[in-house]
VEXNU-879627 format. One record per residue (C-alpha): residue number from 1; residue in three letters; z, y, x. Coordinates in nm, 3 decimals. Layout:
# residues N
{num=NUM residuo=ALA up=Z north=Y east=X}
...
# end
This chain:
# residues 305
{num=1 residuo=MET up=1.472 north=0.320 east=3.078}
{num=2 residuo=PRO up=1.469 north=0.446 east=3.438}
{num=3 residuo=ALA up=1.513 north=0.820 east=3.477}
{num=4 residuo=SER up=1.170 north=0.861 east=3.634}
{num=5 residuo=LYS up=1.001 north=0.685 east=3.343}
{num=6 residuo=ARG up=1.199 north=0.889 east=3.092}
{num=7 residuo=ARG up=1.095 north=1.213 east=3.259}
{num=8 residuo=SER up=0.735 north=1.093 east=3.252}
{num=9 residuo=THR up=0.740 north=1.016 east=2.880}
{num=10 residuo=LEU up=0.902 north=1.348 east=2.803}
{num=11 residuo=LEU up=0.635 north=1.527 east=3.005}
{num=12 residuo=VAL up=0.366 north=1.351 east=2.801}
{num=13 residuo=ALA up=0.544 north=1.460 east=2.484}
{num=14 residuo=CYS up=0.562 north=1.820 east=2.596}
{num=15 residuo=VAL up=0.190 north=1.823 east=2.673}
{num=16 residuo=LEU up=0.125 north=1.735 east=2.309}
{num=17 residuo=ALA up=0.277 north=2.060 east=2.193}
{num=18 residuo=VAL up=0.041 north=2.278 east=2.395}
{num=19 residuo=GLY up=-0.267 north=2.058 east=2.441}
{num=20 residuo=VAL up=-0.388 north=2.032 east=2.081}
{num=21 residuo=SER up=-0.696 north=2.213 east=1.959}
{num=22 residuo=PHE up=-0.842 north=2.150 east=1.615}
{num=23 residuo=VAL up=-1.207 north=2.042 east=1.606}
{num=24 residuo=ILE up=-1.367 north=2.239 east=1.326}
{num=25 residuo=VAL up=-1.655 north=2.118 east=1.111}
{num=26 residuo=PRO up=-1.833 north=2.401 east=0.928}
{num=27 residuo=ASP up=-1.727 north=2.426 east=0.563}
{num=28 residuo=LEU up=-1.735 north=2.693 east=0.295}
{num=29 residuo=PRO up=-1.415 north=2.896 east=0.278}
{num=30 residuo=ALA up=-1.230 north=2.885 east=-0.054}
{num=31 residuo=GLU up=-0.958 north=3.098 east=-0.205}
{num=32 residuo=ASP up=-0.799 north=2.812 east=-0.395}
{num=33 residuo=ALA up=-0.519 north=2.615 east=-0.235}
{num=34 residuo=LEU up=-0.612 north=2.271 east=-0.112}
{num=35 residuo=SER up=-0.482 north=1.972 east=-0.305}
{num=36 residuo=VAL up=-0.311 north=1.735 east=-0.061}
{num=37 residuo=TYR up=-0.151 north=1.403 east=-0.152}
{num=38 residuo=THR up=0.060 north=1.199 east=0.088}
{num=39 residuo=VAL up=0.200 north=0.844 east=0.095}
{num=40 residuo=ASN up=0.540 north=0.932 east=0.239}
{num=41 residuo=TYR up=0.774 north=1.224 east=0.272}
{num=42 residuo=PRO up=0.734 north=1.294 east=0.647}
{num=43 residuo=LEU up=0.363 north=1.359 east=0.594}
{num=44 residuo=LYS up=0.442 north=1.584 east=0.297}
{num=45 residuo=TYR up=0.678 north=1.783 east=0.516}
{num=46 residuo=PHE up=0.424 north=1.809 east=0.799}
{num=47 residuo=ALA up=0.150 north=1.920 east=0.559}
{num=48 residuo=GLU up=0.371 north=2.183 east=0.396}
{num=49 residuo=ARG up=0.480 north=2.322 east=0.733}
{num=50 residuo=ILE up=0.125 north=2.344 east=0.866}
{num=51 residuo=ALA up=-0.061 north=2.453 east=0.552}
{num=52 residuo=GLY up=0.194 north=2.704 east=0.428}
{num=53 residuo=ASP up=0.074 north=2.866 east=0.106}
{num=54 residuo=HIS up=-0.279 north=2.732 east=0.154}
{num=55 residuo=ALA up=-0.214 north=2.388 east=0.007}
{num=56 residuo=SER up=-0.035 north=2.224 east=-0.282}
{num=57 residuo=VAL up=0.119 north=1.907 east=-0.137}
{num=58 residuo=ALA up=0.215 north=1.618 east=-0.366}
{num=59 residuo=PHE up=0.413 north=1.303 east=-0.295}
{num=60 residuo=PRO up=0.455 north=1.134 east=-0.635}
{num=61 residuo=ALA up=0.665 north=0.832 east=-0.534}
{num=62 residuo=PRO up=0.997 north=0.796 east=-0.719}
{num=63 residuo=ALA up=1.315 north=0.900 east=-0.542}
{num=64 residuo=GLU up=1.451 north=0.544 east=-0.553}
{num=65 residuo=GLY up=1.320 north=0.268 east=-0.329}
{num=66 residuo=ASP up=1.098 north=0.257 east=-0.023}
{num=67 residuo=PRO up=0.761 north=0.434 east=-0.065}
{num=68 residuo=ALA up=0.606 north=0.187 east=0.178}
{num=69 residuo=TYR up=0.617 north=-0.078 east=-0.096}
{num=70 residuo=TRP up=0.561 north=0.147 east=-0.396}
{num=71 residuo=MET up=0.267 north=0.091 east=-0.631}
{num=72 residuo=PRO up=0.156 north=0.415 east=-0.801}
{num=73 residuo=ASP up=0.085 north=0.419 east=-1.173}
{num=74 residuo=GLU up=-0.246 north=0.530 east=-1.325}
{num=75 residuo=GLU up=-0.143 north=0.895 east=-1.340}
{num=76 residuo=ALA up=-0.043 north=0.901 east=-0.973}
{num=77 residuo=ILE up=-0.361 north=0.721 east=-0.869}
{num=78 residuo=ALA up=-0.568 north=0.978 east=-1.059}
{num=79 residuo=GLY up=-0.392 north=1.249 east=-0.859}
{num=80 residuo=TYR up=-0.477 north=1.079 east=-0.531}
{num=81 residuo=GLN up=-0.838 north=1.034 east=-0.644}
{num=82 residuo=SER up=-0.877 north=1.404 east=-0.726}
{num=83 residuo=ALA up=-0.709 north=1.538 east=-0.411}
{num=84 residuo=ASP up=-0.902 north=1.723 east=-0.141}
{num=85 residuo=ILE up=-0.709 north=1.533 east=0.128}
{num=86 residuo=VAL up=-0.509 north=1.210 east=0.113}
{num=87 residuo=LEU up=-0.278 north=1.172 east=0.411}
{num=88 residuo=LEU up=-0.209 north=0.812 east=0.510}
{num=89 residuo=ASN up=0.056 north=0.703 east=0.755}
{num=90 residuo=GLY up=-0.150 north=0.407 east=0.875}
{num=91 residuo=ALA up=0.004 north=0.114 east=1.067}
{num=92 residuo=GLY up=-0.002 north=-0.096 east=0.752}
{num=93 residuo=TYR up=0.197 north=0.152 east=0.545}
{num=94 residuo=ALA up=0.126 north=0.173 east=0.169}
{num=95 residuo=HIS up=-0.074 north=-0.144 east=0.103}
{num=96 residuo=TRP up=-0.173 north=-0.014 east=-0.239}
{num=97 residuo=VAL up=-0.429 north=0.216 east=-0.075}
{num=98 residuo=GLY up=-0.662 north=-0.080 east=-0.015}
{num=99 residuo=LYS up=-0.639 north=-0.188 east=-0.380}
{num=100 residuo=VAL up=-0.764 north=0.126 east=-0.553}
{num=101 residuo=ALA up=-1.085 north=0.330 east=-0.538}
{num=102 residuo=LEU up=-1.031 north=0.630 east=-0.309}
{num=103 residuo=SER up=-1.303 north=0.836 east=-0.143}
{num=104 residuo=GLN up=-1.316 north=0.752 east=0.226}
{num=105 residuo=PHE up=-1.415 north=1.112 east=0.297}
{num=106 residuo=ARG up=-1.077 north=1.231 east=0.172}
{num=107 residuo=LEU up=-0.859 north=0.975 east=0.352}
{num=108 residuo=VAL up=-0.690 north=1.076 east=0.677}
{num=109 residuo=ASP up=-0.514 north=0.803 east=0.876}
{num=110 residuo=THR up=-0.264 north=1.009 east=1.071}
{num=111 residuo=SER up=-0.182 north=0.725 east=1.311}
{num=112 residuo=ALA up=-0.545 north=0.631 east=1.386}
{num=113 residuo=ALA up=-0.519 north=0.783 east=1.735}
{num=114 residuo=LEU up=-0.204 north=0.577 east=1.798}
{num=115 residuo=ARG up=-0.362 north=0.234 east=1.757}
{num=116 residuo=ASP up=-0.295 north=0.132 east=2.116}
{num=117 residuo=THR up=0.074 north=0.215 east=2.079}
{num=118 residuo=LEU up=0.147 north=0.044 east=1.746}
{num=119 residuo=ILE up=0.406 north=-0.234 east=1.747}
{num=120 residuo=GLU up=0.330 north=-0.574 east=1.595}
{num=121 residuo=ILE up=0.621 north=-0.761 east=1.441}
{num=122 residuo=ALA up=0.657 north=-1.127 east=1.349}
{num=123 residuo=ASP up=0.964 north=-1.119 east=1.125}
{num=124 residuo=THR up=0.956 north=-1.388 east=0.857}
{num=125 residuo=THR up=1.266 north=-1.284 east=0.662}
{num=126 residuo=THR up=1.207 north=-1.189 east=0.297}
{num=127 residuo=HIS up=1.428 north=-0.921 east=0.150}
{num=128 residuo=SER up=1.424 north=-0.646 east=-0.111}
{num=129 residuo=HIS up=1.449 north=-0.267 east=-0.136}
{num=130 residuo=GLY up=1.588 north=-0.205 east=-0.483}
{num=131 residuo=PRO up=1.318 north=-0.151 east=-0.750}
{num=132 residuo=THR up=1.033 north=-0.208 east=-0.504}
{num=133 residuo=GLY up=1.108 north=-0.580 east=-0.508}
{num=134 residuo=GLU up=1.099 north=-0.851 east=-0.246}
{num=135 residuo=HIS up=0.869 north=-0.839 east=0.054}
{num=136 residuo=SER up=0.835 north=-0.969 east=0.406}
{num=137 residuo=HIS up=0.746 north=-0.796 east=0.734}
{num=138 residuo=GLU up=0.580 north=-1.111 east=0.867}
{num=139 residuo=GLY up=0.267 north=-1.059 east=1.073}
{num=140 residuo=THR up=0.259 north=-0.684 east=1.011}
{num=141 residuo=LEU up=0.277 north=-0.367 east=1.213}
{num=142 residuo=ALA up=0.593 north=-0.162 east=1.238}
{num=143 residuo=PHE up=0.510 north=0.147 east=1.037}
{num=144 residuo=THR up=0.794 north=0.399 east=1.081}
{num=145 residuo=THR up=0.592 north=0.570 east=1.353}
{num=146 residuo=TRP up=0.745 north=0.912 east=1.277}
{num=147 residuo=LEU up=1.085 north=0.801 east=1.415}
{num=148 residuo=ASP up=0.939 north=0.855 east=1.761}
{num=149 residuo=PRO up=0.922 north=1.237 east=1.769}
{num=150 residuo=ALA up=0.629 north=1.234 east=2.010}
{num=151 residuo=LEU up=0.429 north=1.011 east=1.775}
{num=152 residuo=ALA up=0.535 north=1.230 east=1.483}
{num=153 residuo=ALA up=0.390 north=1.530 east=1.668}
{num=154 residuo=GLN up=0.060 north=1.345 east=1.705}
{num=155 residuo=GLN up=0.058 north=1.259 east=1.335}
{num=156 residuo=ALA up=0.124 north=1.624 east=1.256}
{num=157 residuo=ALA up=-0.173 north=1.716 east=1.474}
{num=158 residuo=ALA up=-0.392 north=1.487 east=1.263}
{num=159 residuo=VAL up=-0.266 north=1.667 east=0.954}
{num=160 residuo=GLY up=-0.354 north=2.004 east=1.104}
{num=161 residuo=GLU up=-0.701 north=1.888 east=1.200}
{num=162 residuo=ALA up=-0.765 north=1.759 east=0.847}
{num=163 residuo=LEU up=-0.660 north=2.091 east=0.696}
{num=164 residuo=ALA up=-0.874 north=2.287 east=0.945}
{num=165 residuo=ARG up=-1.181 north=2.080 east=0.859}
{num=166 residuo=LYS up=-1.143 north=2.182 east=0.496}
{num=167 residuo=ARG up=-1.059 north=2.546 east=0.568}
{num=168 residuo=PRO up=-1.212 north=2.646 east=0.904}
{num=169 residuo=VAL up=-1.133 north=3.014 east=0.850}
{num=170 residuo=LEU up=-0.763 north=2.921 east=0.855}
{num=171 residuo=ALA up=-0.779 north=2.701 east=1.165}
{num=172 residuo=ASP up=-0.590 north=2.945 east=1.387}
{num=173 residuo=GLU up=-0.310 north=2.980 east=1.133}
{num=174 residuo=PHE up=-0.284 north=2.603 east=1.094}
{num=175 residuo=LEU up=-0.274 north=2.560 east=1.470}
{num=176 residuo=ALA up=0.006 north=2.814 east=1.508}
{num=177 residuo=ASN up=0.206 north=2.643 east=1.235}
{num=178 residuo=TYR up=0.147 north=2.305 east=1.396}
{num=179 residuo=GLU up=0.264 north=2.428 east=1.735}
{num=180 residuo=ALA up=0.587 north=2.560 east=1.582}
{num=181 residuo=LEU up=0.650 north=2.225 east=1.411}
{num=182 residuo=ALA up=0.561 north=2.022 east=1.721}
{num=183 residuo=GLY up=0.795 north=2.235 east=1.928}
{num=184 residuo=GLU up=1.084 north=2.146 east=1.697}
{num=185 residuo=LEU up=0.996 north=1.777 east=1.699}
{num=186 residuo=LEU up=0.977 north=1.767 east=2.076}
{num=187 residuo=ALA up=1.303 north=1.959 east=2.111}
{num=188 residuo=LEU up=1.464 north=1.674 east=1.915}
{num=189 residuo=ASP up=1.299 north=1.429 east=2.153}
{num=190 residuo=VAL up=1.453 north=1.601 east=2.455}
{num=191 residuo=GLU up=1.795 north=1.615 east=2.286}
{num=192 residuo=ILE up=1.796 north=1.245 east=2.199}
{num=193 residuo=ALA up=1.686 north=1.149 east=2.549}
{num=194 residuo=ALA up=1.973 north=1.354 east=2.692}
{num=195 residuo=ILE up=2.226 north=1.189 east=2.458}
{num=196 residuo=VAL up=2.134 north=0.832 east=2.559}
{num=197 residuo=ALA up=2.056 north=0.904 east=2.924}
{num=198 residuo=GLY up=2.217 north=0.643 east=3.148}
{num=199 residuo=LYS up=2.350 north=0.450 east=2.847}
{num=200 residuo=GLU up=2.030 north=0.295 east=2.718}
{num=201 residuo=GLU up=2.153 north=-0.060 east=2.784}
{num=202 residuo=ARG up=2.457 north=-0.016 east=2.558}
{num=203 residuo=PRO up=2.407 north=-0.278 east=2.282}
{num=204 residuo=VAL up=2.374 north=-0.161 east=1.922}
{num=205 residuo=VAL up=2.272 north=-0.337 east=1.601}
{num=206 residuo=VAL up=2.039 north=-0.182 east=1.344}
{num=207 residuo=SER up=2.073 north=-0.282 east=0.981}
{num=208 residuo=HIS up=1.700 north=-0.317 east=0.917}
{num=209 residuo=PRO up=1.385 north=-0.361 east=1.128}
{num=210 residuo=VAL up=1.255 north=-0.006 east=1.091}
{num=211 residuo=TYR up=1.366 north=0.148 east=1.420}
{num=212 residuo=GLN up=1.113 north=-0.011 east=1.656}
{num=213 residuo=TYR up=0.937 north=0.309 east=1.760}
{num=214 residuo=PHE up=1.265 north=0.494 east=1.795}
{num=215 residuo=THR up=1.429 north=0.231 east=2.014}
{num=216 residuo=ARG up=1.114 north=0.188 east=2.225}
{num=217 residuo=ARG up=1.087 north=0.561 east=2.283}
{num=218 residuo=TYR up=1.434 north=0.579 east=2.436}
{num=219 residuo=GLY up=1.456 north=0.228 east=2.581}
{num=220 residuo=LEU up=1.755 north=0.138 east=2.362}
{num=221 residuo=ASN up=1.912 north=-0.208 east=2.363}
{num=222 residuo=ALA up=1.901 north=-0.276 east=1.988}
{num=223 residuo=ALA up=1.910 north=-0.596 east=1.785}
{num=224 residuo=SER up=1.816 north=-0.602 east=1.416}
{num=225 residuo=VAL up=1.957 north=-0.769 east=1.107}
{num=226 residuo=HIS up=1.842 north=-0.748 east=0.743}
{num=227 residuo=TRP up=2.127 north=-0.582 east=0.557}
{num=228 residuo=GLU up=2.101 north=-0.334 east=0.271}
{num=229 residuo=PRO up=2.348 north=-0.043 east=0.269}
{num=230 residuo=ASP up=2.429 north=-0.084 east=-0.101}
{num=231 residuo=ALA up=2.584 north=-0.431 east=-0.066}
{num=232 residuo=PRO up=2.816 north=-0.607 east=0.180}
{num=233 residuo=PRO up=2.669 north=-0.898 east=0.380}
{num=234 residuo=ASP up=2.696 north=-1.241 east=0.219}
{num=235 residuo=ALA up=2.857 north=-1.535 east=0.396}
{num=236 residuo=ALA up=2.534 north=-1.651 east=0.561}
{num=237 residuo=GLN up=2.451 north=-1.301 east=0.686}
{num=238 residuo=TRP up=2.800 north=-1.261 east=0.827}
{num=239 residuo=ARG up=2.784 north=-1.593 east=1.015}
{num=240 residuo=GLU up=2.451 north=-1.490 east=1.167}
{num=241 residuo=PHE up=2.601 north=-1.154 east=1.261}
{num=242 residuo=GLU up=2.898 north=-1.316 east=1.435}
{num=243 residuo=GLU up=2.656 north=-1.534 east=1.633}
{num=244 residuo=LEU up=2.455 north=-1.223 east=1.720}
{num=245 residuo=LEU up=2.764 north=-1.046 east=1.852}
{num=246 residuo=GLU up=2.834 north=-1.333 east=2.088}
{num=247 residuo=ARG up=2.512 north=-1.265 east=2.278}
{num=248 residuo=HIS up=2.478 north=-0.896 east=2.189}
{num=249 residuo=PRO up=2.830 north=-0.742 east=2.190}
{num=250 residuo=ALA up=2.748 north=-0.424 east=2.001}
{num=251 residuo=GLY up=3.009 north=-0.166 east=1.913}
{num=252 residuo=TRP up=2.796 north=0.017 east=1.656}
{num=253 residuo=MET up=2.581 north=-0.065 east=1.353}
{num=254 residuo=VAL up=2.305 north=0.182 east=1.268}
{num=255 residuo=TRP up=2.237 north=0.203 east=0.892}
{num=256 residuo=GLU up=1.938 north=0.340 east=0.697}
{num=257 residuo=GLY up=2.171 north=0.489 east=0.438}
{num=258 residuo=GLU up=2.540 north=0.529 east=0.370}
{num=259 residuo=PRO up=2.685 north=0.174 east=0.363}
{num=260 residuo=VAL up=2.931 north=0.050 east=0.101}
{num=261 residuo=GLU up=3.293 north=0.061 east=0.210}
{num=262 residuo=ALA up=3.328 north=-0.319 east=0.201}
{num=263 residuo=ALA up=3.058 north=-0.355 east=0.468}
{num=264 residuo=VAL up=3.213 north=-0.080 east=0.681}
{num=265 residuo=GLU up=3.552 north=-0.251 east=0.665}
{num=266 residuo=MET up=3.410 north=-0.593 east=0.754}
{num=267 residuo=LEU up=3.235 north=-0.446 east=1.056}
{num=268 residuo=ALA up=3.542 north=-0.249 east=1.163}
{num=269 residuo=ALA up=3.751 north=-0.565 east=1.156}
{num=270 residuo=ALA up=3.500 north=-0.714 east=1.402}
{num=271 residuo=GLY up=3.522 north=-0.407 east=1.626}
{num=272 residuo=VAL up=3.191 north=-0.258 east=1.511}
{num=273 residuo=ARG up=3.170 north=0.100 east=1.385}
{num=274 residuo=SER up=2.903 north=0.235 east=1.149}
{num=275 residuo=LEU up=2.668 north=0.533 east=1.165}
{num=276 residuo=VAL up=2.376 north=0.644 east=0.950}
{num=277 residuo=PHE up=2.031 north=0.718 east=1.090}
{num=278 residuo=ASP up=1.816 north=0.790 east=0.786}
{num=279 residuo=PRO up=1.445 north=0.710 east=0.845}
{num=280 residuo=CYS up=1.366 north=0.972 east=0.578}
{num=281 residuo=GLY up=1.058 north=0.795 east=0.442}
{num=282 residuo=ASN up=1.142 north=0.932 east=0.098}
{num=283 residuo=THR up=1.237 north=1.281 east=-0.016}
{num=284 residuo=PRO up=1.596 north=1.356 east=0.088}
{num=285 residuo=GLU up=1.853 north=1.461 east=-0.171}
{num=286 residuo=GLU up=1.935 north=1.764 east=0.043}
{num=287 residuo=GLY up=1.755 north=1.951 east=0.318}
{num=288 residuo=ASP up=1.423 north=1.852 east=0.466}
{num=289 residuo=PHE up=1.280 north=1.619 east=0.729}
{num=290 residuo=LEU up=1.409 north=1.812 east=1.027}
{num=291 residuo=THR up=1.756 north=1.874 east=0.887}
{num=292 residuo=VAL up=1.787 north=1.500 east=0.818}
{num=293 residuo=MET up=1.671 north=1.420 east=1.171}
{num=294 residuo=ARG up=1.916 north=1.668 east=1.322}
{num=295 residuo=THR up=2.196 north=1.505 east=1.123}
{num=296 residuo=ASN up=2.076 north=1.168 east=1.251}
{num=297 residuo=VAL up=2.094 north=1.292 east=1.608}
{num=298 residuo=GLU up=2.451 north=1.414 east=1.561}
{num=299 residuo=ASN up=2.547 north=1.080 east=1.406}
{num=300 residuo=LEU up=2.388 north=0.897 east=1.697}
{num=301 residuo=ARG up=2.579 north=1.103 east=1.948}
{num=302 residuo=ALA up=2.903 north=0.923 east=1.857}
{num=303 residuo=ALA up=2.762 north=0.586 east=1.967}
{num=304 residuo=TYR up=2.665 north=0.719 east=2.312}
{num=305 residuo=GLU up=2.966 north=0.932 east=2.399}
# end
């Protein structure tokens, strides 16, 4: 990405942090905390940061697997149905939402304002994510919108607006909390842009097609494969990878999670080093969304030294 374009996109991002005002619809104030349900962990984190003690935020997906392909059981669905607010990621995330009865007045598509920026993908490879089973990304939208910090800030703004509509008397508090969160997200954006500045064309490979918004944001030269971190590539995957390296001589593989040692060793023998950039769609074992993202940034730094 040319320097002038990068500065322009960063300027747009910075405007987000100071240009948001929540449109308030009159509602009766209530002492009870709002019940908020989300379909992924980033939205849970955003809601908790913005609402503070004024909401109970639930994300009932199991710790294993990808929440994007999770199907909630009857108990979880009942929780979503009784919530004051249900935060959706949008962009085709959580297909189960269209299969159950949920009040449209409670649903908030946090990427609705991003429709013109969503990325369509045409990948026809079928693969699995542990207990969530096999699926394909064919003909769908890329949905890990939050990996672009500027888009994440816009999704957080949608969360704040939804909370303010339910509790107008708390709108100023929600706005202040949002601005603090957006400031941290956009600080990450600036840091990442500085790390890759002038090196955007350096080829890298990503282990799964979930980094589209991230690589677009920073103009990175990334090619994708379909490898899972808990297993080494099979013979067919390795042949395809060798062919990929011939036209895309990457020195680094970016993984969703910590890869098995066998995969790391195979890559190292081919001159490719490994780093983890956790999309953080599910609840992390340690820390929170921003601590995971800061670790990701430090991991990424090695590939662009």
